[in-house]
VEXDREN-2710 file (C-alpha; in Angstrom, 1 decimal):
% VEXDREN-2710
k/r/px/py/pz
1/MET/0.0/0.0/0.0
2/PRO/1.2/3.5/-0.7
3/HIS/2.5/5.4/2.3
4/ASP/1.9/9.2/2.6
5/THR/4.1/11.4/4.7
6/SER/3.7/15.2/5.0
7/THR/6.0/17.9/6.2
8/ASN/5.2/21.5/6.9
9/TYR/8.2/23.7/6.4
10/GLY/6.3/26.7/7.8
11/VAL/7.0/30.4/7.1
12/ALA/10.4/32.0/7.5
13/GLU/10.7/35.1/9.7
14/GLY/10.6/38.5/8.0
15/GLY/7.8/37.8/5.5
16/ALA/7.9/36.7/1.9
17/LYS/10.8/37.9/-0.2
18/VAL/9.2/36.6/-3.4
19/GLN/5.7/37.3/-4.5
20/LEU/3.7/34.5/-6.1
21/ASP/0.4/34.7/-7.9
22/GLY/-1.5/32.6/-5.4
23/THR/-0.4/29.2/-4.2
24/LYS/1.7/27.1/-6.6
25/THR/1.5/23.3/-6.8
26/ILE/4.5/21.4/-8.0
27/LEU/4.3/17.6/-8.6
28/LEU/7.4/15.4/-8.8
29/VAL/6.9/11.9/-10.1
30/GLY/9.2/9.0/-10.7
31/VAL/10.1/5.5/-9.5
32/GLY/11.8/4.4/-6.4
33/GLY/15.5/5.4/-6.2
34/GLN/15.4/8.3/-8.6
35/GLY/15.7/11.0/-6.0
36/THR/12.3/12.7/-6.2
37/ILE/12.4/13.2/-2.4
38/LEU/15.7/15.1/-2.5
39/ALA/14.4/17.3/-5.4
40/GLY/11.3/18.1/-3.4
41/GLN/13.5/19.0/-0.4
42/LEU/15.6/21.4/-2.4
43/LEU/12.5/23.1/-3.7
44/ALA/11.1/23.4/-0.2
45/MET/14.3/24.8/1.2
46/VAL/14.5/27.5/-1.5
47/ALA/10.9/28.5/-1.0
48/ALA/11.1/28.5/2.8
49/ASP/14.3/30.6/2.6
50/ALA/12.3/33.1/0.4
51/GLY/9.8/33.5/3.3
52/LEU/7.0/31.4/1.8
53/ASP/4.8/28.9/3.4
54/VAL/5.7/25.4/2.2
55/LYS/4.1/22.0/2.6
56/VAL/5.4/18.8/1.2
57/SER/3.6/15.5/0.9
58/GLU/5.5/12.3/-0.2
59/ILE/3.8/9.2/-1.4
60/HIS/5.9/6.1/-1.3
61/GLY/4.5/3.0/-3.1
62/MET/6.6/-0.1/-3.8
63/SER/9.6/2.2/-4.0
64/GLN/12.1/-0.6/-3.2
65/ARG/10.8/-2.6/-6.2
66/GLY/10.9/0.3/-8.7
67/GLY/7.3/1.3/-8.0
68/SER/5.9/4.8/-8.6
69/VAL/6.6/7.5/-6.1
70/SER/5.5/11.1/-6.0
71/THR/6.2/14.3/-4.1
72/ILE/3.8/17.2/-3.9
73/VAL/5.1/20.6/-3.0
74/ARG/2.8/23.5/-2.4
75/VAL/4.2/27.0/-1.8
76/GLY/2.6/30.4/-1.2
77/GLU/2.0/33.1/1.3
78/LYS/-0.4/30.7/3.1
79/VAL/-0.8/27.1/2.1
80/GLU/-4.2/25.9/3.3
81/SER/-4.2/22.3/2.1
82/MET/-2.2/19.6/0.2
83/ILE/-4.9/18.9/-2.4
84/ALA/-3.5/18.2/-5.8
85/ASP/-6.4/17.2/-8.0
86/PRO/-6.1/16.6/-11.8
87/GLY/-5.7/19.9/-13.7
88/CYS/-4.3/21.7/-10.6
89/ALA/-0.5/21.3/-10.8
90/ASP/1.3/24.4/-12.1
91/ILE/4.5/22.3/-12.7
92/VAL/5.0/18.6/-13.1
93/VAL/8.5/17.2/-13.2
94/ALA/8.6/13.5/-14.3
95/PHE/11.8/11.6/-13.7
96/GLU/10.8/9.0/-16.2
97/ALA/8.7/9.1/-19.4
98/ILE/6.0/6.6/-18.6
99/GLU/5.4/8.4/-15.3
100/ALA/5.0/11.6/-17.3
101/LEU/2.2/10.1/-19.3
102/ARG/0.5/8.9/-16.1
103/ALA/0.8/12.4/-14.5
104/GLN/-0.1/14.5/-17.5
105/GLN/-3.7/14.8/-16.2
106/PHE/-2.5/16.8/-13.3
107/VAL/-1.0/19.6/-15.3
108/ARG/-3.2/22.7/-15.4
109/GLU/-3.9/24.5/-18.6
110/GLY/-0.8/26.7/-19.3
111/GLY/1.3/24.7/-16.8
112/SER/4.7/23.2/-17.4
113/LEU/5.8/19.6/-17.8
114/PHE/9.5/18.7/-17.6
115/VAL/10.4/15.1/-18.4
116/ASN/13.6/13.1/-18.1
117/ASP/14.2/11.2/-21.4
118/GLU/14.3/7.8/-19.8
119/GLN/12.0/4.8/-19.8
120/ILE/12.1/2.3/-17.0
121/THR/10.1/-0.9/-17.4
122/PRO/7.4/-1.0/-14.7
123/VAL/6.9/-4.0/-12.5
124/PRO/3.5/-5.0/-14.2
125/VAL/5.3/-5.1/-17.5
126/ASN/8.1/-7.3/-16.1
127/ILE/5.7/-9.8/-14.8
128/GLY/3.7/-9.8/-18.0
129/THR/0.5/-8.1/-16.7
130/PHE/0.8/-5.0/-19.0
131/LYS/2.7/-4.0/-22.1
132/MET/4.9/-0.9/-22.5
133/PRO/3.0/2.0/-24.2
134/GLU/3.9/2.8/-27.8
135/GLY/4.8/6.2/-29.2
136/VAL/5.9/7.7/-25.9
137/HIS/7.9/10.5/-27.4
138/GLU/5.2/11.4/-29.9
139/ARG/2.6/11.6/-27.1
140/LEU/4.9/13.8/-25.0
141/ASP/5.4/16.1/-27.9
142/GLU/1.6/16.4/-28.3
143/ILE/1.1/17.5/-24.7
144/GLY/4.0/20.1/-24.9
145/ALA/6.4/18.4/-22.6
146/ARG/10.0/19.7/-22.3
147/VAL/12.0/16.5/-22.6
148/ILE/15.5/16.6/-21.2
149/ASP/18.3/14.0/-21.3
150/ALA/18.8/14.5/-17.6
151/GLY/20.6/11.1/-17.2
152/GLY/23.0/11.9/-20.0
153/ILE/23.8/15.3/-18.6
154/ALA/24.4/13.8/-15.1
155/ARG/26.8/11.3/-16.6
156/GLU/28.6/14.0/-18.6
157/VAL/29.3/16.0/-15.4
158/GLY/30.7/12.8/-13.8
159/SER/27.8/12.3/-11.3
160/PRO/25.2/9.8/-12.6
161/ARG/23.2/10.0/-9.4
162/SER/22.7/13.7/-10.0
163/THR/19.9/13.2/-12.6
164/ASN/17.5/14.6/-10.0
165/VAL/19.5/17.8/-9.6
166/VAL/19.6/18.2/-13.4
167/LEU/15.8/18.2/-13.3
168/VAL/15.8/20.6/-10.4
169/GLY/17.7/22.9/-12.7
170/ALA/15.0/22.6/-15.3
171/LEU/12.3/23.2/-12.7
172/SER/14.1/26.3/-11.5
173/THR/13.4/28.1/-14.8
174/ALA/9.6/28.0/-14.1
175/LEU/9.8/29.6/-10.6
176/PRO/10.7/33.1/-9.6
177/PHE/13.6/32.2/-7.3
178/GLU/17.2/33.5/-7.9
179/GLU/19.7/31.0/-9.3
180/ALA/22.0/31.7/-6.4
181/GLU/19.3/30.6/-3.9
182/TRP/19.0/27.2/-5.6
183/GLU/22.8/26.9/-5.5
184/ASP/22.9/27.7/-1.8
185/ALA/20.3/25.0/-1.1
186/ILE/22.3/22.5/-3.1
187/ARG/25.5/23.3/-1.1
188/ARG/23.6/22.8/2.2
189/ARG/21.8/19.6/1.3
190/VAL/24.1/17.4/-0.8
191/PRO/27.2/15.6/0.6
192/PRO/30.2/18.0/0.6
193/LYS/32.3/15.9/-1.9
194/THR/29.5/16.1/-4.5
195/VAL/28.7/19.8/-4.3
196/GLU/30.6/20.9/-7.4
197/ALA/29.2/18.1/-9.5
198/ASN/25.7/18.8/-8.4
199/LEU/26.1/22.5/-9.0
200/GLU/27.2/21.7/-12.6
201/ALA/24.3/19.3/-13.0
202/PHE/21.9/22.0/-11.8
203/ALA/23.4/24.6/-14.2
204/ARG/23.3/22.2/-17.2
205/GLY/19.7/21.3/-16.4
206/ARG/18.7/24.9/-16.2
207/ALA/20.4/25.6/-19.5
208/ALA/18.7/22.6/-21.2
209/ALA/15.3/23.8/-20.1
210/GLN/16.0/27.4/-21.4
211/ALA/17.3/26.2/-24.8
END
């Protein structure tokens, strides 16, 4: 059974330093082990440092077996609830292409969908219950997804595990926080020996989304 955990990051002292047009909902989806939780934590740190109210809800399914996982982050001057109904997410970041197709229903009209160009065979396909969907890239193009080779970028910077930080870089282009604030959160959150590689991964992901 899925397991839901929620965290309230609260509101930083001194009031909001960034003005948002209402509460923003960001949905991060992937499979177990891809680092969606770390990505959500980085976003929450940046938003909290900017004086915003932040709430995070993490849903863990069969994560140890490569099952779907998702993280909902809501930020604003006052976040009243963790509701994230279909058509309500301002931004969806998919760490895997099949998960992007599953989550597309949550993107609001005019919202953003960032997708890692990777397909992981789900458990039901491995056991023969379902077949892999066809025409994944064509379907992503049709819904206006920004597809990024986050895994390839992470390998190029010498840190294959930094795929999630590449996607955080892409995400950062859709939010009004300064680049330096994201970099500061990365320095504080990742292991010291990986800081430079993660900063490069972030910068490359940001550039890829802006290209």
